[in-house]
MARDOZA-736295 format. One line per field, with one value per residue (C-alpha): x, y, z; residue in one letter. Coordinates in Angstrom, 3 decimals. Example, Ala and Ser with C-alpha at 12.3 -4.5 7.8 and 13.67 -1.06 7.14 Angstrom:
MARDOZA-736295
x	c(12.300	13.670) $
y	c(-4.500	-1.060) $
z	c(7.800	7.140) $
type	c(A	S) $
END
This chain:
MARDOZA-736295
x	c(83.163	83.251	82.921	79.884	78.238	78.831	77.312	74.387	73.574	73.696	71.596	69.046	68.358	67.409	63.726	63.377	64.279	60.946	58.589	55.321	53.043	51.873	54.085	56.388	56.378	54.277	55.677	57.389	54.486	54.422	58.197	57.852	54.795	56.762	59.636	57.304	56.091	59.395	58.489	54.727	54.076	55.943	54.044	50.665	50.246	49.872	52.118	51.687	52.991	56.496	57.120	57.046	58.918	62.594	62.582	66.271	65.569	62.773	64.772	67.462	64.793	63.341	66.518	65.292	62.021	64.057	65.569	62.294	62.562	59.121	59.539	58.944	61.683	64.297	63.270	63.654	67.087	68.010	67.021	69.168	72.090	71.477	71.657	74.786	76.614	76.110	77.013	80.121	81.226	80.813	82.528	85.514	86.085	86.188	88.430	90.710	91.545	92.515	93.739	97.497	97.455	95.546	97.772	94.721	94.042	91.811	89.344	88.947	88.317	85.886	83.947	83.858	82.621	79.965	78.573	78.876	76.715	74.006	73.633	71.413	71.046	72.394	69.977	71.586	70.217	71.680	75.015	75.370	75.811	78.816	80.181	80.324	82.300	84.519	85.426	85.847	87.462	90.983	92.536	94.928	92.234	89.442	87.560	87.527	86.172	83.550	82.310	81.748	80.141	77.700	76.834	76.265	74.208	71.926	71.249	70.914	68.396	65.914	66.757	66.183	66.134	68.534	71.214	71.381	74.334	76.033	78.208	79.778	80.400	81.842	84.271	85.017	85.620	88.120	89.847	90.140	92.049	94.452	95.274	97.176	95.929	97.758	95.580	96.966	95.358	92.220	89.943	92.066	92.200	88.368	87.522	87.249	85.376	82.947	82.484	81.820	79.225	77.450	77.315	76.065	73.252	72.299	72.471	70.625	67.789	67.541	67.516	64.715	62.636	63.144	62.127	59.007	58.014	58.433	57.043	53.416	52.330	50.965	54.026	51.958	52.349	56.103	58.014	55.190	57.792	57.919	54.454	54.485	54.438	57.405	57.306	59.845	59.477	61.405	64.560	64.337	63.452	59.846	57.642	58.707	62.465	63.405	66.822	65.617	67.463	70.069	71.055	71.308	73.390	75.584	76.364	77.152	79.628	81.113	84.183	85.343	84.770	87.089	89.675	89.593	89.822	92.816	94.416	93.774	95.032	98.414	99.010	97.453	94.958	97.608	99.223	96.068	94.598	91.417	89.222	89.760	88.677	85.803	84.424	84.792	82.897	80.341	79.618	79.102	76.862	74.750	74.061	73.584	70.880	69.299	69.257	67.730	65.038	64.012	63.981	61.416	59.002	56.043	56.967	60.616	62.542	62.134	65.811	68.874	68.236	67.436	70.934	72.332	74.234	75.580	76.812	78.614	80.401	81.159	82.795	84.878	86.046	86.805	88.774	90.746	91.739	92.716	94.589	96.714	95.129	94.861	97.660	99.399	99.675	103.334	103.406	104.023	101.967	101.394	102.497	99.553	99.743	97.491	100.120	98.648	95.057	93.454	92.019	88.793	87.924	88.977	86.729	83.787	84.285	83.496	81.093	78.587	77.974	77.543	75.120	73.042	73.097	71.683	68.929	67.914	67.896	66.657	63.521	62.447	61.694	63.572	60.325	58.779	55.379	52.707	51.636	49.206	47.572	44.188	44.214	44.986	42.192	39.658	40.910	40.406	36.988	35.981	37.262	35.472	32.139	32.374	33.223	29.714	29.768	30.751	33.961	37.566	39.120	41.326	44.275	45.271	47.797	49.303	49.649	52.572	49.942	49.303	52.848	53.910	50.917	49.568	45.966	43.747	43.029	45.714	44.230	46.035	44.418	47.397	46.426	45.633	48.367	48.712	52.210	51.494	48.173	49.940	52.385	49.702	48.083	51.295	51.948	48.427	47.410	43.798	42.952	44.354	42.551	39.207	39.469	40.063	36.917	34.903	35.999	35.011	31.605	30.808	31.258	34.385	35.544	33.451) $
y	c(-59.494	-56.137	-54.427	-56.594	-55.690	-52.051	-52.183	-54.311	-51.812	-48.913	-50.626	-51.421	-47.699	-47.420	-48.310	-45.383	-42.866	-42.707	-39.959	-41.479	-39.202	-42.115	-43.315	-46.133	-47.555	-47.545	-44.461	-42.737	-40.329	-39.440	-38.552	-36.236	-34.447	-34.224	-32.664	-30.139	-28.808	-26.859	-25.038	-25.040	-21.245	-21.450	-24.566	-24.428	-20.698	-21.325	-22.525	-26.267	-27.996	-29.436	-33.124	-34.966	-38.045	-37.665	-33.933	-33.791	-36.418	-34.259	-31.097	-32.686	-33.832	-30.336	-28.695	-28.845	-27.050	-24.196	-23.470	-23.870	-27.511	-29.043	-32.252	-35.580	-36.912	-34.510	-35.136	-38.901	-38.425	-36.172	-38.792	-41.409	-38.898	-38.392	-42.164	-42.706	-39.548	-39.291	-42.856	-42.427	-39.398	-41.160	-44.238	-42.218	-40.435	-43.819	-45.352	-42.283	-42.744	-46.518	-46.905	-46.480	-49.000	-51.643	-51.310	-51.387	-48.739	-45.973	-46.705	-50.313	-49.580	-46.818	-49.365	-51.794	-49.323	-48.075	-51.583	-52.317	-49.351	-50.274	-53.594	-51.452	-49.204	-46.215	-43.609	-40.654	-37.904	-39.846	-40.377	-36.514	-36.847	-39.194	-37.009	-33.953	-35.657	-37.722	-34.563	-32.268	-34.402	-33.560	-35.025	-32.084	-29.498	-30.179	-26.875	-27.588	-31.005	-29.549	-27.195	-30.077	-32.167	-29.271	-28.937	-32.748	-32.753	-29.891	-32.118	-35.394	-33.656	-33.223	-36.543	-39.437	-39.440	-42.516	-40.582	-37.644	-39.060	-40.284	-37.044	-36.971	-40.660	-40.885	-38.257	-40.118	-43.294	-41.690	-40.125	-43.463	-44.772	-41.804	-40.930	-43.314	-43.244	-42.608	-44.413	-41.923	-38.959	-40.660	-37.639	-35.297	-37.945	-38.168	-34.556	-33.658	-36.798	-36.138	-32.430	-33.601	-36.204	-33.828	-31.079	-33.726	-34.641	-31.148	-29.612	-32.468	-32.359	-28.597	-28.826	-31.377	-29.173	-26.144	-28.016	-29.425	-25.807	-24.307	-27.284	-26.186	-29.554	-30.865	-31.913	-34.919	-36.282	-36.578	-39.617	-42.141	-44.923	-44.721	-46.052	-48.582	-52.299	-54.637	-57.633	-60.113	-62.663	-60.154	-61.206	-64.604	-65.703	-64.535	-63.553	-59.945	-60.701	-64.180	-64.076	-62.198	-59.528	-61.549	-63.864	-60.995	-58.721	-61.662	-62.570	-58.917	-58.502	-62.092	-61.838	-58.549	-59.805	-62.772	-60.584	-58.191	-60.899	-62.472	-59.013	-58.467	-62.039	-60.998	-59.177	-55.806	-55.932	-56.292	-53.041	-50.870	-49.612	-51.489	-48.348	-47.609	-51.034	-50.917	-47.689	-48.872	-52.082	-50.201	-47.865	-50.756	-52.729	-49.654	-48.913	-52.672	-52.928	-49.627	-50.766	-54.115	-52.424	-50.052	-52.991	-54.785	-51.885	-52.529	-51.047	-51.992	-55.150	-55.722	-55.099	-53.795	-50.154	-49.533	-50.837	-47.991	-46.286	-49.601	-50.339	-47.027	-47.523	-51.219	-50.461	-47.584	-49.516	-52.786	-50.960	-48.808	-51.848	-53.810	-50.630	-50.404	-47.006	-48.090	-46.082	-48.173	-46.900	-47.217	-44.799	-47.280	-48.148	-51.553	-52.398	-53.880	-55.841	-58.317	-61.048	-62.952	-62.644	-65.807	-65.476	-67.148	-64.315	-61.569	-63.275	-63.519	-59.794	-58.925	-61.723	-60.983	-57.221	-58.432	-61.095	-58.501	-56.311	-59.037	-59.975	-56.351	-55.280	-58.649	-58.226	-55.376	-55.557	-53.785	-52.713	-49.442	-48.147	-47.964	-44.548	-43.042	-40.206	-42.032	-42.665	-38.922	-37.883	-40.169	-38.743	-35.227	-36.029	-37.516	-34.506	-32.156	-33.957	-32.648	-29.116	-27.816	-29.831	-28.537	-29.714	-30.520	-33.288	-35.583	-37.213	-39.965	-41.173	-39.992	-36.348	-35.935	-35.508	-32.047	-31.255	-31.750	-30.199	-33.514	-32.546	-29.417	-29.514	-27.868	-27.534	-29.700	-31.016	-31.339	-34.114	-37.826	-38.653	-42.390	-42.950	-40.720	-42.274	-45.629	-44.101	-42.987	-46.393	-48.059	-45.629	-46.137	-42.426	-42.907	-39.119	-38.557	-41.544	-40.578	-37.083	-38.688	-40.837	-37.888	-35.830	-38.531	-38.985	-35.233	-34.757	-32.576	-34.092	-34.096) $
z	c(170.764	172.340	169.026	168.203	171.506	170.846	167.266	168.670	171.386	168.935	166.407	169.186	169.372	165.669	166.114	168.507	165.694	163.685	162.613	163.660	165.809	168.317	171.115	170.291	173.707	176.752	178.426	175.492	174.960	178.608	178.630	175.822	177.495	180.820	179.059	177.334	180.617	181.122	177.920	178.500	178.036	174.731	173.475	175.043	175.877	179.583	182.472	183.651	186.712	186.332	186.399	189.872	188.487	187.184	186.596	185.385	182.858	181.300	181.698	179.542	177.125	176.988	175.588	171.944	172.995	174.320	170.889	168.992	167.782	167.909	165.693	167.371	165.008	166.313	169.842	169.328	167.877	170.776	173.357	171.684	171.673	175.362	176.034	173.892	174.751	178.544	178.973	176.708	178.703	182.041	180.738	179.397	182.730	184.565	181.936	181.902	185.593	185.247	181.803	182.670	185.556	183.510	180.439	178.088	175.429	176.719	173.865	174.886	178.523	177.549	175.361	178.275	180.718	178.274	177.885	181.558	182.476	180.020	181.877	184.208	182.554	184.373	183.073	181.302	183.791	186.652	184.891	184.984	188.782	188.388	185.509	187.768	190.432	188.145	186.140	189.034	191.742	192.789	196.054	196.212	195.766	198.218	197.594	193.951	194.671	197.011	194.257	191.903	194.696	195.296	191.604	191.435	194.587	193.151	190.171	192.237	194.516	191.769	190.032	192.380	196.156	196.531	194.422	196.854	198.751	195.605	194.944	198.346	198.630	195.138	195.932	199.151	197.244	194.926	197.971	199.764	196.800	196.371	199.864	202.314	205.840	209.151	211.761	214.442	212.456	211.240	212.037	210.039	207.150	207.063	207.508	203.896	202.844	205.629	204.483	201.003	202.170	204.422	201.841	199.248	201.671	202.769	199.222	197.616	200.102	199.854	196.049	196.343	198.689	196.546	193.338	195.145	196.099	192.617	190.643	191.096	192.196	195.547	197.751	198.795	195.311	195.633	196.954	196.101	196.060	199.920	200.230	197.373	197.930	198.028	195.767	197.235	194.458	192.200	193.941	192.013	188.463	187.708	184.795	184.871	184.923	183.927	185.758	189.014	190.644	192.702	189.845	187.421	189.629	190.726	187.218	186.286	189.257	189.373	187.021	188.438	192.022	191.194	189.675	192.645	195.159	193.311	193.414	197.185	198.008	196.579	199.914	198.937	201.649	204.291	203.225	203.506	206.683	207.642	207.901	204.114	203.182	205.618	204.266	200.646	201.502	203.423	200.585	198.238	200.572	201.327	197.658	196.972	199.658	198.743	194.986	195.906	198.015	195.250	192.694	194.957	194.896	192.655	189.146	189.508	189.321	185.569	185.096	186.979	186.460	190.101	191.067	188.986	191.776	192.933	189.359	189.205	192.599	191.954	188.548	189.903	192.961	190.984	188.184	190.598	192.622	189.488	188.229	191.308	192.209	195.858	197.492	200.269	203.647	203.454	200.590	197.886	194.833	193.686	190.100	188.457	185.111	183.540	183.406	186.372	185.300	184.125	180.554	181.564	183.873	181.430	178.813	181.089	182.020	178.318	177.529	180.256	179.221	175.696	176.795	178.739	175.673	173.540	176.013	176.492	172.925	171.647	173.660	171.261	167.483	164.563	162.984	161.747	162.651	160.037	158.774	161.130	159.067	159.008	162.805	163.457	161.020	162.954	166.398	165.083	163.924	167.298	169.202	166.726	167.505	171.143	170.272	171.396	174.701	178.039	179.524	178.455	176.597	178.798	177.084	179.644	177.075	173.897	175.163	172.790	170.000	171.578	172.330	168.632	167.072	165.575	166.229	165.798	169.604	171.858	175.371	178.036	181.187	183.663	185.998	185.241	182.794	182.297	183.780	186.813	187.391	187.640	189.933	192.179	192.070	192.947	195.776	197.156	196.830	197.373	197.662	194.159	192.709	194.360	192.951	189.540	189.896	191.050	188.068	185.745	187.415	187.486	183.735	183.981	180.779	177.591) $
type	c(L	L	G	Y	G	L	V	Y	R	V	V	G	F	L	P	E	I	Q	N	G	A	F	A	L	G	W	S	E	G	S	R	F	Y	N	A	S	T	F	A	A	R	Q	L	Y	G	A	S	L	P	L	P	V	L	H	P	T	R	Y	L	L	Q	A	L	P	F	F	V	G	I	N	S	I	F	A	H	R	V	W	Q	V	I	L	W	L	G	M	T	L	L	G	S	W	L	V	A	R	R	V	S	G	G	L	H	F	P	L	W	L	L	T	A	F	C	W	L	F	F	F	Q	G	A	V	Y	Y	H	L	M	V	V	A	I	F	V	L	A	G	Y	N	A	E	K	P	F	R	T	L	L	F	V	I	L	A	A	L	W	A	G	I	S	R	I	N	W	I	P	V	P	G	L	L	A	M	T	L	Y	L	F	D	K	P	M	D	L	K	H	W	F	K	Y	L	S	W	P	A	I	W	T	L	F	S	L	G	V	G	L	L	S	K	Q	V	Y	T	R	I	S	G	E	D	P	A	L	F	D	S	A	F	S	S	A	L	L	W	Y	R	L	F	P	N	A	T	F	F	M	G	I	L	L	A	I	G	L	V	C	L	P	L	I	V	L	V	V	K	K	M	K	G	G	L	Y	Q	Q	V	A	W	P	R	C	F	L	L	G	G	I	L	V	A	F	F	L	G	G	V	L	V	S	L	K	I	G	G	G	G	D	L	H	N	L	D	A	F	L	V	F	F	L	V	I	A	L	N	V	L	A	G	K	L	A	L	D	K	G	E	V	V	D	T	G	V	R	D	W	R	P	I	W	L	M	L	T	L	I	I	P	V	F	F	T	M	I	K	V	G	A	G	R	I	A	W	V	K	T	D	D	S	D	L	Q	K	L	N	Q	A	I	N	L	T	A	N	E	L	G	K	V	L	F	I	S	E	R	Q	L	L	T	F	D	S	L	D	Y	R	E	V	V	S	P	Y	E	K	V	F	L	M	E	M	A	M	G	G	N	Q	P	Y	L	D	Q	F	Y	A	D	L	A	S	G	E	F	K) $
END
């Protein structure tokens, strides 16, 4: 079943690897254009403002541009490699930590984690944050851990604002599992986790401010999500997401929650100092509530990807508990096997990620776009008709046609790209929209 889910998920990416010049999805062309802004002078002969939304995603997507690869087919292949590869690396790091205690093969646990993360999905540029911490954390080397937390925070600061605390709190989570606690010396015990968390917040926020300044965009255009509307009906089954946020995340977490509760009821919770359990629970609750809040924002709630940070913490905590990685405050370690686990819950633990894979991939179509040479020819003809008119040509959508030399025309108008226009509309940025309407009315564009 797990093998079937893996194959189904991989095959689901095949339609994204095509050579057609036009966008395969509503925002695909926007993503390629945003990535191209990091190499704008090389591609367009002039600098352009850097992306406001998800800069690190587009920085990763831009890597082929830096080495002179300017084929839309190659860039589509690269994006699939990022999806598969970053998720695989993060999954392997989680599985490596717990495989010994769970007595499952490393490859099997890696495959499970890989499918689990795709239930969100946890986007590949955000997985980088977890990879830094999981790879660099060492409870016995707090300065080494701090270095990797700082690297992760630098990346998180220009990725997504709700991921800024993730590096420090993820390092704290691993520390709470590895180190027993003496309640008489709680301040000393929590000193390094506190340092990691504070550095994560400080470095992340500083990274965000620096990027905002060097991006070339108006700082007022950032953080539009703070002013966007909340759609409370997204919590429940609706036309956008047939399961709704609460039912879907409950289904994703239920089997592992049951297994963890069974493990803790075996007396484990009595042998662990309450502040450790309280902190682990508090971290989960904080990221759950934050993820739900972001999912309720207009533009979100179509799946579980806004609960990405919660999914990472939930899986790390659940698997570490089940693997007996929770060091007891008497200095002992619980011997954890699977002999007492009921097969029904193990079965559901695997079935549910495969189910989410099927509904996510099944919503698309395994189909190939028709040849678009005639459409490109007509578009070129239309642009050539305006050659003697004053003004510029505004590509609200399909800007990748300029990026990948699909047209004779090359001049790029930076503002008013489709996805960003939608973001400004959802965030209620009226001055931006008023300027857009004014430019249209004034004949700025031919």
